[in-house]
N, C-alpha and C positions, 0 to 999 in steps of 0.2 A: 493128262500128264500124270506121272506116277513117281513116287520116291519112297524108299524104305530106309529105316534106321534100325539096326540090330545091335544087341549087346549080349554078352555072356555073363554068367554069375557063378558064385559059390554060395554054400549054405549061409554064411554070415552076411553076404551081400547078394541076395538073389537077383536074377536078371529082371524079374518083374518090378523091381524098383523103378524101372523106366516108366511105368504107368504113373507113379507118384510124381516123378520129375516133369512129365508132360501134362499132368492134370487130366489124364484120359484113362479111364478104367479099361484094363485088357479084356474084360468080359462083355464090353459093350461096343457096338458099332455106332458111331456118332456122325451126324451130318451138320454142316454149317453153311450158312449163306454168305457169299462173298460178292464183291462188286463185279465179278466176271463170271459167276456161276456158283456151283456148289462144291464144297470140299468135304470129303468123307475120310474119317479116321477109323481104322480097324487094325486088329492084331492077327496076322496069319498064324503066329505061334506065340505062346506065352507060358513059360514054366520057369522054375528056378534056375535052370541051366542056360536057357536061351530065350530071348524075347525079341520080337520084331514088330515094329509099328509101321503101318503104311499110310501114306497120305495120297489120296486120289482126288485130283481136281477135274471136275467136269466143266469145261468152258462153254458158256453160251455165246457163241460167236455172233449171232444176230444181235443179242442184247448188248454185247460189247461195242458193236458198231453204232447202234442206236444211241448209246450213252455218250458217244463222241470219243470213245477210247480205242477205236480200231486204228491205232496209229502204227506207223512203221518206225524204222530206225530214226532216232533223234526226234520223234514226234511228228514227222512229215507224213501226210496222208498217203496211204497206198493207192494203187489203182483200184477202181470200183470193185472189180471181181475179187481182187486179192484181199479185200477187206473181209470177205466171207470165206474164201478158200485159201487157207494158209496152214502153217504148222502149229499155230497157237494152241489148239486143243491137245496136241500130242507131245510136243517137245518142251522140256523144262525151260522156263524163262522168267521174266519179272512177274508174270502172273502167278507162277508157283511160289516165287519168293514172297510175294505179298500174302498169299494164302498161308504160307509157313509162318509168317509174322503174326497173322491174325489168329490162327488156330492154336499156335504154341507160344503165345505172347509171354506168358509167365515163365516158361522154360527158357525163352530167348533172353529174358532179363536175369535168369539165374535165381528165380524165386520159387521156393517150395515150402509152404507153411507147415505141411504135414510132417516133413522130414527136413528141417532147415540145414542139417549138416551135409545132406547129399549133393546139392548143386555144385559145391566147390571141389568134389572128389572126382579125379579122372577115372575113366572106366573104359573097357574095351568097346570100341565102336566100329561099326561097318555101315557105310552109307552106299546105297545103290540108286543110280538114276539111269533107267534104260535108254533114254533118248535125250541127249544134251547137245544143243547147238554149240559149236566151239569155233568161233571165228578166230583163227590162229592155229587151229589143229591141236592134236594131242600134246605137242610140245608146250603150247601155252598152258594147257590144263596142268601139266606137271609144274611149270614155273609159278603158277598161282597157288597151288595147294601144298606142294612139298615143303616150302619154307615155313609152313604153319604146323608141321609135324605129322602130315598125312603120308601114308604109303599109297601111291596113286596107280590105278590101272585105268587107262583111257583107250579102249579099243575102237578104232574107226568103224563106222557102220557103212556097209557097201550101198551104193546107189540101187543096185538090184542084184540079188544073189544069183539070179538066172543068167545075168550078163556081167560077170566079174570084170570084163574088159572095160566096162564103163568107169571103173575106179570107185573111190570112196566118196561118200557124201560129206557134208560139213558137220555131221553128227557123230557123237561118240557114245559108247556105253561106259558110264563112269562108275568105278568102285573106289571108295575111300576107306582106308583102315587106319586105326590109331589106338594105341594103348595109353596115351599120355594126355589126352584132351578131355575136358568136361563136355557134357551135353550142350550147355549154353554156348561154349566156344564153337562147337561144331555147327550149331544152328546159325550163329552169327556169320561164320565163314560162308555158309550156303546162301544166306540172305543177301549178302553182298555179291558173291562171285557168280551165282547163277545168271543174273542179268548182265554181268560184266562179260562172261563168255558168250552169251547170246549177242552182246553188243547192240542191244535195243531195249526200249521200255515201252510198255503199252499205255503209259500216261505221260502227260506233260511234266517235265522236270522243273519244279519251282525252286526258289532260293532256300526253302526249308529243307530240301533234300540234302543240303550241306550239313545241317545239324543232325539229320538222321544218319548220314554216312559216318560222321565223327562219333556219334553215340554207339552205333553198332560196331564200328571199327576200333573202338577203344581197346587198348591192350595188344593189338596185333598190327593194325594198319600203319601207324606211324613209323614202324621199322621194317615194313615189308619191302623187299627189293624191287617189286613191281608196283610200288605205291602210285607212281605217276600214271601208269596205264590204267590201274584199277580206278583211280579217282576220275580220270578223264572219261572212261567208258561209263562208269556209274552215273555220271552227270551228263551223259549223252553229248560229250565233247563241247559243252557250253563253256567257252574259255573263261568268262568272268567268274562263273561258279567254281570251275576247276582251280583257277588261281587262288580264289578265296579259301577253298578247302585245303590246298597244299600249304598255304601260309599258316593256316590254323594247325594243321598236322605238325608242321615244323616247330611251331611254338609249343605245342603239347609235348613233343619229343624232347625239346630242350628244357622245358620246365621240369620234366621227370628225370633228366640226366644228372649225374654227379658232375662236379666241376672237372674231374679228371677225364670224363667221357664226353664232354660237351663238344659239339660240332659247330661249324660256322654256318649260321642261318643265312647270311647274305651270299656267301660264295658257294655253299653246298658242295664243296670239293675238298677232299682230304689232302693233307700235305704229304704227298707220296715221297718227297725227298728226305723225309725224316727217317730215323732208324726204325727197324722193325721191332726192337725190343719194347719200347714204350714211347711212341712219337708224341710230341707236344702239338696239339691241334693249333692251326694257324690262328683261330679265334683267341686262344689263350695267349699266344705270343703277341697278338695285337694289343690285348688289354695290358699286358706287361709293359709294352713300349709306351702306351698312353700314360700309365701310372708313373713310369719313370720321368716322362716329360712334364707331367703335372707337378711332381715333387721338385723337379729342377726349377720350375717356374714359381714355386712357393705359393701355389694356389690354395685357398681355403674355401672359397665359394665357387662351385663348379656347376655348369650346365651340361647335361648329356642330351644333345639335340638329335632326335631320332633314336630314343633309348630302347625301342623294341621291347624285348622280354626282360630287361632290367639287369642284365648280367654285370655291366660296368657299374651301375648304381650300387649293386650288391658289394662289389669289390671296394668301392669308395667308402661305403658305410663301415667297413672293417677297420678303417684308419681314422682315428679321432682327429687327425690334422685337418680333415675336411669338415668344416662346421656347418655348411649348407650345401645340399646336393639336390638338384632339380632335374628330373627326367621329363622330357617332352617328346610326345609322339602324336601323329595324326590319327592313329588307330586306337580306338577304345578297347578292342580285343587285346591288342598288345599290352596296353596299360593294365588291363585286368590280369593278364598273365604275370606281368611284372609285380603287381600288388600281391599276388599269391606267392610268388617267389620270395619276395621280401618279408612276407608275413606281417604286413602293415597292421592288420587287425589285432595282432597279438604283441606288437612291438611296445616296449616300454615308453613312457611319456618323453623322457629325455632323448632317447634315440629317435623317436618319431618326429621330434621337433627339428631334426637335422635333414629330413628328407621330404620331398614333395614330388608328386607326379601330376603333370599338366597335359591336357589335350590341346593340341594346337598345330597349325601348319607353318612350316618354315618358309613358305612362299609369301608370308605376310609379316609385317612388323608387329611386334608384341611388346608392349611396355613392361610386361612382367619379367622380361628377360634382360632388362638393362642393369648395368652396375655390377656384373659378376667378374671374378678374377679370371676365369677361364671357361671356354666352351669347347666341347668335343663333338665333332661330326665324324663318327666312325662308320665307314661303309654306307654313307648316306647319299653323297652327291651323284653317284652313278645310277641311283634310282629316280633321279629328277630329269625330266625332258630338258634337253639343251636350251630351248627357248626360255624355260622357266628358271634356269640356273642363275641368271642375273638377279631375279627377284629374291632368291635365297641369299645370294651374295650380299645384297643391300640389307636384307633383314638381319643378317648376322653381323657383318663387318661394318655396315653403315649405321644401323639403328641400335642394335643391342650393344655392339662395340665392347666386348670383353677385352681385358689386357692381353690374354693369350688365347689363340684358337688353334686347335689340333684337328687336322683333316686327314683321314686315311681313305684310300681307294685302291682297288685292284690294279696291278701292273699287268697290262694285257700281254706284254712281251713274255711274261713268265708262263703263259698258258700252254706253250709248247712242251713244257716239262711234265704236264699231266696227260698220260696216255689215255685216260678215260674221258677226256674232254675232246669231242670232235673238233677238227680244224675249222676255224671260223666262227665257233660258237662262243658266246659269253658264258661266264661262270654261273649265272642265275638268270632265269627267264624274265625277271623283272628289270634287269639292268638295261638302261637306255643307251649306255655307252661304256666302254672301258678304254682308258687312256694308256698310251706309252709313257715312259718316263719323261721324254721331251715334251709331250703334250701337257702332262700334269704340271711340270715345272713352268711352262709358258703361261698356263692359266693362273697358277699361284702367284707368279711374279706380277701379272697384270692386276690381280686382286689386291696384292700388297701395295702396289704403286697407287692405285685409285683411292685407297682408304688409309694410307699412312702407316702401314705395317712393314716390318722386316720379315723375311721368311727364310727358313732353313729346312733341309730335307733329310729325313732319317729312313733308312731301310728297315723293313719289318719282316722277319723270317730269314731264311738262308739267302745270302746275297750272291747270286750266281754271277760269275765273272762275265758271262756272255749276255744274259737276258735280265740280270738284276734280281731284286727280291720279289716275292709273290705279292706283297703289299707295300705301297709307298705312303709315307706320311710327311705332311708339311706342317711345320711349327711356325705359326705367325705370332709375332710379338710387336707391341707398340713401343714407342720411345720411352713411355712411362714405365713399362715393364722392364726394359733394359736398364734403366736408371735404378729401379728398385733392386734388381739382381746385383748390379755393381755395388750398391751400398751395402 
């Protein structure tokens, strides 16, 4: 299998700088041993005006099978003969991606000690892959590469040039061109998307592949429109790993976003009913409604149960009226993101004394959560399996028993207002259920009756006269809280 990368230059920035960036001298042909054969790096042309580097991978098919790596799609063994007779030696795949990462590892990381200013500079690039498997056809190739700044040419390869009536094969001849990308960005795109287009890997995908994907996808994958497809295919459709990666990508995206640009991690659906000028994201409206209810309750010590990436905790910290703020989440990764968002390691002593992040499950009682003025369950209950919801109910309303409890959850009736959400689908893949207004009110009334609370309901977002608001909020208050408010 074969791949070339070309660039052009001018006197002040000669094309042969490509050799410095790749740590491979243009005057030398070099060979490297890989787990699947030998990789050869050489330069068909190299002068100040134009420079091309070629990566040729000679695959040892027999050795690949003997090492237990002759796997087919998703790691399932091929038929006996197909382990030896296949397209692995010729068509770009995960084998080439791994060789690319091994041979050009420093360039992939954007490291160039000889000329440290060079890796961050965009340059004219042209990448050619003569034979690329493309499960999804040329259209998918365009959908994957064009959002990243590439001009894409993906010409289908005929099954047989002598018999054109046989049609096209699943392979394309790929040419990518860009004036705006760095070499490191180009290598990262290829490292991830070559096996994605092949839709197979030659090795077993372990949990550490999630870390690898996020590391190489940093800066481009969190906002790619085909993020879900890329993640699923890269992780060979292992749902547990795909779900973990998507959650972490969303946390990264939200952690990097400004408040004005933040999206809803739980619903992952934009509020299309808002105006086109500058719509207020539903997540922001939800936090505003929660803060309004907390102020009305006169709460000073607040629990954010299922705090996720810490956005509500961050808002609460801005108001000195809240003297103690505790964020609780079952995910240590989410708490790590929240800690970074809040800058806990750089926070002043007085401010740090007001906030605490705890790891814990809401399915179990926790003595640390007793005695607070208010608790918030924002977009949490729909992530709990219905049989486990009673355990959460007792842990919060029975054991912790704050004076005020705020619960928000999607209103499934509103889903018809989003044209991008297919009929019958929930707003997020992890939602175990989504309730109508009547279902939510019935559940809330039963909870209030069992634990001695009163409950009121508040719409969040535009209140559609036919289907109601996109989010529904229940405000639970105890008799003690009502007496305090009246006083």
